[in-house]
Steps between C-alpha positions, in 0.01 A plus 500: 500500500785739578640446154172578322443802725843622392410444132175688542669796670775515235234489225311784670816707531589439134145588386499817709839598360376444143186703571698787652740496206215502250329790679823693508554452126145593406445785745751742653784341303343600170445853628868518590597390148272763353640780714866407461474463123376858473786653697751672270871463558530876535260790520551871465272794445511615138356815350184463294590479129387798294287476188803506273655205682174308480474551126863397449446190717189409299697526176777281644241244614355484149849443358555227757173336399608502136830334588316245713274415208808435289649276773783751558474472874831660589412814306153505656651478847719801425198706393293402803795573730552842342129574542522401866765765558237755397198338669639267769159433655333379180429137585414405140863557400617260768254234384604546138865473592426190706333348193823554306706347781265201493575448131871510585437263797662748737271391784668693781447823304141399425444459873660835576286696252178314585546564872565870438190525281282330761630738764349780290178313413405173669231425239730464199398169344811451287732599783353226721528253213860590421597492866337160540706362211820658629444354847443156347843517339641613835345184656284716729190296428257612775565864411463419131163334562376806688582747222370273224170466683485876533561530126233240422240678713576833331487340155161346575366831630603677180426198275852525361592227250826444687308314772547162329874558475513597867298191594748265333793675668324479837427130447866431427618682813230344720601153386870573554417624848301184574786280380739673738262479795397141435862385475575660837187353658571154362855510638370609841242221502762239413721617784206496741400151389852370557505661843164347594619157387808536719289604798263209441785252475654633821167462677470140382848426628426651840173310533641170377612376843170587666268391222186322612304248304607265225802609288290459188246755623773751586655465156159541336434819697835640394430426136161670526658810651765514228232465232293778659805727507572430134139580411521837676804607302370349176187713533715809560710415195188453288403864560822603328438276199353662185170370370229592251328838548138475611258512207299776671791735433576402142339620179294231319633629166873526573520256795737755657473684832282811478674837493218720364170307515180641353143378542249452220123559527472123554692537826806306383853640521782489247838662451433837337750471213392144417131589497552811286693287252215249498248777426719639224587171327213263583195704585324725751367232732595334826739210420323263739135606520493631139295798619542804276694791644729791408838612627331798661300269728810350662554593864831475685465230765682680780396244762645211299815699424552566872424139590751379240770722644423370848520143368840575350617649829393182680637269227799696366628206294205571268671821384701274268182460293483879454855563374 
């Protein structure tokens, strides 16, 4: 009994630790990431640019945009940098320069410009997206997840077409983060299982001289206890094993996890892009019920979208299906 009481207490402690860690990552920890990522490396009061400087900066930005369109990223960076000397608080220039640095895969510079831009305006969709990608390359996965989710929310609010691109990036980072966490958890479970087996064996040795009853019964009890211990850890390991996503959270047309579900007049839900393609290529009717409908009758299924995200949070291995 002492042994199983010890197992139960250790399991409680481990569960509490996991819960505290999860709350820290999802609550105050995320807020800390958000605040720190907006803090510039240096800050000084600058005079407000005059109208002449603003016009010159606008012209330089347009030149930078032309260079960017021609894939001349170095030249574009020079123009954006020159414009920033005239209008240093123009966050758009920082985002544009970060886009160029992304093309050059200079991720530390992407992070620097995106953080500075977010310090000026915390609602910059592309700055959150760029920072999320830069943090992924810096192996700062929890921080990357936070900024990519911010970008996704902003993209959905504005119905920006970039939301699908952000979703795939988020899925990749979420799955990478799960792989790291699951590997650590599996290693910890293996160590705990070995320790419990050692404790159990020591208990058997100590009780051997004072064992009561037939030797066969004692041996049978020991085997039952070992089997029960193995089942406990096997169940814990099973939670870290990928499976098939629940059908309630997958589109019946694509068989993929929902990212932007819409509901038809029939009450059925489909992935928006897949259903719009069906309407365009096959016909204006519900694929399952065959009821006639138009694209204008589709309604975003916010409840299903939220439930799908919650499912992914609880089964993070399923993010692999979204990459």
